[in-house]
N, C-alpha and C positions, 0 to 999 in steps of 0.2 A: 255130790262128788262124781267126777267122771273117771275113766281109765287112766288118765295121766295125773290125777291128783284133784284137789279142791278147785272149784271153779272160781275164778277171780272176776270181780265186777269193778268197773271204773266209777268213781263217785265224782260227779260233776256238780259244782256249786250252782245253785239257783239263785234267782234275785232275792229270795227270802233268807239265804244263808250268807250273802256277801255283806261284809262290814267295811265301811269307810273308816280308816284309822288314820291318825296323825302319822307323819313320817317317823320311821324307827331306823335305828342304826344297829347292825350286827356288831356286837362287841367281841364275841368269840364263838368259835365252833371247835369243840375239843372232845376227845374220847379217852376213856380210862378203862384199863382192864382190871377185873377183880374176880373173885370166886364167891359163889353163893348158891344156896338152895333154900327152899321155903321162903317165908316172908322175912325180908330184911330191912334194915335202916342203915344207910351209910352216909358219911360226910365226904364230899370231894372238894378239893381246894384248887387255887390258881386258875379260876375261871374268869376273872376280870369283871364279875358282877358286883352289884351293891344290893341292898335290900329292896330297892325299887325296881330292879331289873325283872324282866320276863324271861324265865328260864324254862326251856322245853327239853325233854330227855326221851331217849328210846333205849331199849335193851335188845341185844342179840347174842346168840351163842357164838363162840369162836373156837376154832380148832387149828390144827397145824396147817391147814390150807387157807385159813382166814375165816371170816364171818360166814355163817350159814343158818338156815331155818332147819332146826333139829326137831326131835320129838318132844322136847320140853316146852311148854307154854311159858311165856315170860310177860309180866305185866308191870307197868308203872302205876302206882297209887297216888303218890304225892311228890311234888317237887317244891322245895322251899328255899329261896335264897336267905341265908341266916345272917350273913355279914359280909364284909368286903372280901370277895374272892371265894367264899365258902357257900356250898349248896348241900342241903340234905335231900336225900332221895329215899322214898319207901317204895319197895316193889315186891315182886314174888317171882321165883323160879320154881315151877312145879316139877321138881325132880327130887328123889330121895337122897341124893348126895351132891356135894359141891360140883358146879360146873364153871368153866371159864366163860365169863360174860364181859361183853363191851357195853359200857354205857356211854352214849353220845349225847353231848349237850349243845344247845344252841342258845346263846345268851343275847338278848335284844333289849336295847334302852330307847325309850321314847323321848 
């Protein structure tokens, strides 16, 4: 850590980490606001996915000024497309009381 906060490093893929994949289509990119603390499992809908979709998710705290990186650590453990348009997500908000959280989804179909 330095005087202005944690040091950030850029991660640059190497030849060993690059993967050639068949072309994929972004089906949707959506966000939902919810409240949580501790470990949670939530179901989100209207994402345009099916059970074969690849679904990526991220969490961030949100306040009156919009999204920000606060003192609470937030983690995504599992993301599972369960049926047409529905996705289950298990994550954690390391805070003793509910916080406003935005989960952002990217749904991809190959």
